[in-house]
C-alpha positions as CSV (number, residue, x, y, z in Angstrom):
1,M,84.2,140.8,6.2
2,S,87.0,142.8,7.7
3,D,84.5,145.2,9.2
4,E,82.6,142.3,10.9
5,R,85.9,140.9,12.3
6,T,86.8,144.3,13.7
7,T,83.4,144.7,15.4
8,R,83.5,141.3,16.9
9,T,87.1,141.5,18.2
10,A,86.4,145.0,19.7
11,V,84.4,143.4,22.6
12,R,87.2,142.3,24.9
13,T,86.1,143.4,28.3
14,I,82.9,143.8,30.4
15,T,83.2,147.5,29.9
16,D,83.2,147.1,26.1
17,L,80.0,144.9,26.4
18,A,78.4,147.4,28.8
19,R,79.0,150.2,26.3
20,L,77.2,148.3,23.6
21,A,74.3,147.3,25.9
22,G,73.9,150.8,27.3
23,V,74.2,149.7,30.9
24,S,76.9,149.8,33.6
25,P,79.7,147.2,33.8
26,G,78.3,146.1,37.1
27,T,74.9,145.3,35.5
28,V,76.7,143.3,32.8
29,S,78.7,141.4,35.5
30,R,75.6,140.6,37.5
31,A,73.7,139.5,34.3
32,L,76.4,137.2,33.1
33,A,76.6,135.7,36.6
34,G,72.8,135.0,36.5
35,K,71.9,137.4,39.3
36,S,68.1,137.6,39.6
37,L,68.3,141.3,40.5
38,V,68.9,142.1,36.8
39,N,65.5,142.1,35.1
40,A,65.0,139.3,32.5
41,K,64.7,141.7,29.5
42,T,68.1,143.4,30.3
43,R,69.8,140.0,31.0
44,E,68.6,138.6,27.7
45,K,69.8,141.6,25.8
46,I,73.2,141.4,27.4
47,E,73.5,137.7,26.8
48,A,72.5,138.1,23.2
49,I,75.2,140.8,22.6
50,A,77.7,138.6,24.4
51,R,76.9,135.6,22.1
52,E,77.0,137.8,19.0
53,H,80.5,139.0,19.8
54,G,81.8,135.7,21.1
55,F,82.4,137.2,24.5
56,R,83.2,135.0,27.5
57,P,84.2,136.4,30.9
58,N,87.8,135.5,31.8
59,Q,87.4,132.5,33.9
60,M,90.8,132.9,35.6
61,A,89.8,136.5,36.6
62,S,86.5,135.2,37.9
63,G,88.3,132.6,40.0
64,L,90.6,135.2,41.5
65,R,87.6,137.4,42.4
66,R,86.2,134.5,44.4
67,Q,89.4,134.1,46.4
68,K,89.9,136.3,49.5
69,T,92.4,139.1,49.0
70,G,92.5,140.3,52.6
71,V,92.0,143.8,51.4
72,I,89.1,146.2,51.9
73,G,88.6,149.0,49.5
74,V,87.8,152.5,50.8
75,A,86.4,154.9,48.2
76,I,85.9,158.6,48.7
77,P,83.7,160.0,45.9
78,L,84.0,163.8,45.3
79,G,81.1,164.5,43.0
80,H,80.1,167.7,44.9
81,D,83.6,169.2,45.1
82,V,86.3,167.8,42.9
83,R,89.0,169.9,44.5
84,Q,88.4,168.7,48.1
85,Q,91.4,166.9,49.5
86,I,91.8,163.6,51.2
87,S,94.0,165.5,53.7
88,D,90.8,167.1,55.0
89,T,90.8,166.6,58.7
90,F,87.5,164.7,58.8
91,F,88.7,162.2,56.1
92,M,92.0,161.7,57.9
93,T,90.3,161.2,61.3
94,L,87.8,158.6,59.9
95,L,90.5,156.8,57.8
96,G,92.7,156.5,60.9
97,H,90.0,154.8,62.9
98,L,89.0,152.6,59.9
99,A,92.7,151.5,59.4
100,D,93.0,150.6,63.1
101,E,89.7,148.6,63.1
102,L,90.5,146.8,59.8
103,T,94.1,145.9,61.0
104,L,92.7,144.4,64.1
105,E,90.5,142.2,61.9
106,G,93.4,141.1,59.7
107,Y,92.6,143.3,56.7
108,D,94.6,145.8,54.7
109,L,93.1,148.9,53.3
110,M,93.1,150.1,49.6
111,L,92.2,153.8,49.2
112,R,90.7,155.5,46.1
113,R,89.9,159.1,45.7
114,V,87.2,159.3,43.0
115,V,86.0,162.1,40.7
116,P,82.7,160.6,39.4
117,E,82.4,162.9,36.4
118,D,85.6,161.5,35.1
119,D,84.7,157.9,35.9
120,P,80.9,157.3,36.1
121,D,81.4,153.5,36.7
122,W,83.9,154.0,39.5
123,L,82.1,151.8,42.0
124,D,81.4,149.0,39.6
125,R,85.0,148.9,38.4
126,F,86.3,149.0,42.0
127,I,84.3,146.1,43.3
128,G,84.8,144.1,40.0
129,S,88.6,144.6,40.1
130,G,89.4,141.4,41.9
131,M,91.6,143.3,44.3
132,I,89.2,143.7,47.2
133,D,86.9,141.6,49.3
134,G,84.5,144.4,50.2
135,V,84.2,148.1,50.0
136,I,83.6,151.0,52.4
137,V,82.4,154.3,50.7
138,I,83.1,157.5,52.7
139,G,80.3,159.9,51.9
140,Q,77.4,159.7,49.5
141,S,78.3,163.0,47.8
142,D,76.0,163.3,44.8
143,Q,76.3,159.5,44.1
144,F,73.2,158.2,46.0
145,V,71.6,156.7,42.9
146,R,74.9,155.0,41.8
147,I,75.4,153.5,45.3
148,E,71.8,152.3,45.4
149,D,72.2,150.6,42.0
150,V,75.3,148.7,43.1
151,A,73.7,147.7,46.4
152,D,71.1,145.8,44.5
153,G,73.6,143.1,43.5
154,Y,76.6,143.5,45.8
155,L,76.3,142.7,49.5
156,P,79.7,143.5,51.1
157,M,79.4,147.3,51.0
158,V,78.9,149.8,53.8
159,V,78.7,153.5,53.3
160,W,79.4,156.4,55.7
161,G,76.6,158.9,55.2
162,N,73.0,159.9,55.9
163,H,70.2,157.4,56.2
164,Q,67.0,157.9,54.3
165,Q,63.8,155.9,54.8
166,G,63.6,153.1,52.3
167,Q,67.2,153.2,51.0
168,R,68.7,149.9,50.0
169,H,72.4,150.4,50.8
170,C,73.7,149.9,54.3
171,V,74.8,153.2,55.9
172,V,76.6,154.2,59.1
173,G,76.4,157.9,60.1
174,T,75.1,160.5,62.5
175,D,71.5,161.7,62.6
176,N,72.4,164.9,60.7
177,R,69.0,166.4,60.8
178,L,68.9,166.2,64.6
179,G,72.4,167.6,64.7
180,G,71.3,170.6,62.6
181,R,68.4,171.2,65.0
182,M,70.8,171.1,68.0
183,A,73.1,173.7,66.3
184,A,70.2,176.1,65.5
185,E,68.7,175.7,69.0
186,R,72.1,176.6,70.5
187,L,72.6,179.7,68.3
188,I,69.0,181.0,69.0
189,A,69.4,180.3,72.7
190,A,72.6,182.4,72.6
191,G,70.7,185.3,71.0
192,A,71.1,184.8,67.3
193,R,68.1,185.6,65.1
194,R,69.7,186.0,61.6
195,I,71.6,182.8,60.9
196,A,73.8,181.8,58.0
197,F,74.5,178.2,57.1
198,V,78.0,178.0,55.6
199,G,78.4,175.0,53.4
200,D,77.2,173.3,50.3
201,T,73.7,171.7,50.6
202,T,74.4,169.3,47.6
203,P,75.9,166.5,49.7
204,I,73.0,164.6,51.4
205,E,74.6,164.9,54.9
206,F,74.9,168.7,54.6
207,A,71.4,169.0,53.2
208,A,70.1,167.2,56.2
209,R,72.0,169.5,58.6
210,F,70.6,172.5,56.9
211,A,67.1,171.1,56.9
212,G,67.3,170.4,60.7
213,A,68.5,174.0,61.4
214,E,65.7,175.3,59.1
215,D,63.1,173.4,61.1
216,V,64.1,175.1,64.3
217,A,64.5,178.5,62.8
218,Q,61.0,178.4,61.4
219,R,59.6,177.2,64.7
220,M,61.4,179.8,66.8
221,G,60.9,182.8,64.5
222,A,64.5,183.2,63.4
223,D,65.8,183.6,59.8
224,I,68.3,181.2,58.2
225,V,69.9,181.3,54.8
226,A,72.3,178.9,53.1
227,L,75.6,180.4,51.8
228,P,77.1,177.8,49.3
229,T,80.7,177.2,50.3
230,H,83.1,174.7,48.9
231,L,85.2,172.4,51.2
232,S,88.4,172.7,49.3
233,P,90.6,175.1,51.3
234,D,91.8,177.0,48.3
235,R,88.3,178.2,47.6
236,A,86.5,178.2,51.0
237,S,88.5,181.1,52.6
238,D,87.7,183.5,49.7
239,E,84.1,182.4,49.6
240,I,83.6,182.9,53.3
241,A,85.2,186.4,53.1
242,R,82.8,187.3,50.3
243,H,79.8,186.0,52.2
244,L,80.7,188.2,55.2
245,A,81.3,191.2,53.1
246,A,77.9,190.8,51.4
247,A,76.2,190.2,54.7
248,D,77.6,193.5,56.0
249,G,76.7,192.9,59.6
250,R,73.2,191.5,58.9
251,I,74.0,188.1,60.4
252,D,74.4,187.4,64.1
253,G,74.8,183.6,64.0
254,I,76.7,181.1,61.8
255,F,76.1,177.3,61.6
256,A,79.1,175.9,59.7
257,A,78.6,172.5,58.0
258,T,82.0,171.3,59.3
259,D,84.5,172.3,62.0
260,T,87.0,173.0,59.2
261,L,84.6,175.6,57.7
262,A,83.9,176.9,61.2
263,A,87.6,177.5,61.8
264,L,87.8,179.4,58.5
265,C,84.8,181.5,59.5
266,L,86.6,182.4,62.8
267,T,89.6,183.6,60.8
268,A,87.5,185.6,58.4
269,L,85.5,187.2,61.2
270,R,88.7,188.1,63.1
271,D,90.0,189.7,59.9
272,R,86.9,191.9,59.7
273,G,87.1,192.8,63.4
274,I,83.9,191.0,64.3
275,A,83.9,189.5,67.8
276,V,82.9,185.9,68.5
277,P,80.6,185.3,70.3
278,D,79.7,188.9,71.3
279,T,78.6,190.0,67.8
280,V,78.4,186.7,65.9
281,R,77.7,183.3,67.5
282,L,79.3,180.3,65.8
283,V,78.6,176.5,65.8
284,G,80.4,173.9,63.8
285,F,79.9,170.2,63.2
286,D,82.0,167.0,63.8
287,D,84.0,167.9,67.0
288,L,87.3,167.3,65.3
289,P,90.5,168.0,67.3
290,I,90.7,171.5,65.7
291,A,87.4,172.5,67.6
292,R,89.3,172.5,70.9
293,Q,92.3,174.4,69.5
294,T,90.7,177.5,67.9
295,V,90.4,180.8,69.7
296,P,87.8,180.8,71.0
297,P,87.2,177.1,71.1
298,L,84.3,176.0,68.9
299,T,80.9,175.0,70.0
300,T,80.1,172.1,67.8
301,V,77.9,169.1,67.1
302,R,79.8,165.9,67.9
303,Q,79.9,162.9,65.6
304,D,81.3,159.8,67.3
305,I,83.7,159.0,64.4
306,A,85.5,156.2,66.3
307,A,82.2,154.4,67.0
308,G,81.2,154.9,63.4
309,A,84.4,153.3,62.1
310,R,83.9,150.3,64.5
311,G,80.3,150.0,63.3
312,M,81.2,150.1,59.6
313,V,83.8,147.4,60.0
314,Q,81.6,145.1,62.1
315,L,78.7,145.5,59.6
316,L,81.0,144.9,56.7
317,L,82.3,141.7,58.3
318,R,78.8,140.4,58.8
319,R,77.9,141.2,55.2
320,L,81.1,139.5,54.0
321,A,79.7,136.4,55.8
322,G,76.5,136.7,53.7
323,E,74.3,138.5,56.2
324,E,71.9,141.3,55.3
325,T,72.3,144.1,57.9
326,E,70.4,147.2,58.9
327,S,71.9,150.6,58.9
328,L,73.4,152.2,62.0
329,V,72.4,155.8,62.9
330,L,74.5,157.4,65.6
331,P,73.1,160.1,68.0
332,P,74.7,163.5,67.8
333,Q,75.9,165.4,70.8
334,L,76.0,169.2,71.3
335,V,79.4,170.3,72.7
336,I,79.2,173.8,74.1
337,R,82.4,175.8,74.2
338,Q,83.2,179.5,73.9
339,S,82.2,180.4,70.3
340,S,78.5,180.5,71.2
């Protein structure tokens, strides 16, 4: 009898129930709320386990979740590079614009840096915390499937990332494949024929940038190779130096996945006595403030980050009002400076 009591009293939270059912906490929450997006067999299994253990969702907590908090959650998942920092210039630029837009709309911002391998249910727990009215996710990282699953039953969520045909979650972001094409076209027009893509192709956005550059290289008879490089500054500098040493003069063009990586490439090239753009042409991506401050200034593919932030907030407000919205894909713009 004591064993039975111990088993029954062990189920105190939705997370406990999810563990027994072999599903995510978000699925349990949606099933107990009667959401039709959870299939009947799964819902019946969850309800049966809940009855067996005498589990009832906390009604006060449920009531609090239905009240407005005036807070929007912003999550940055780092599944592809757990050592990347929120102080990264891209994150800080986008967060600044988001904070401005949310403040104008009367909302506060709650920020979470997430390492998914340590917290697989990070998104379910965040939206089920009762502390936020909606969520903005910055970057899909390697979490596309997790985000898609949550989007099935949770409307007030907008993601900064890359749009793919048929996806269910609402995304705002640049046409990364087109941006990659622009970068490669510029490098080849400047005389490059042996191009290195410096970056990690695991994140969906970077993979699209590389694919676009690869399209152009194949069409125009140039070679391109991906050189995996982390975004965390304590690793990227050493990795870029090793890439250049291994290349030993065999590359004459670099497409860096971000302006931050492009700036590190400039430093590494200078350290090796390689002239930019005379010997190696260089193109970045983002058009962050640093792109105008390097020597030489960076040619880059511009993302309109301010417009993206406005778009994310406006779409989220519409979704908070119960409206299904389409994704927003922004056009990239090639900004030619002196590095190419």
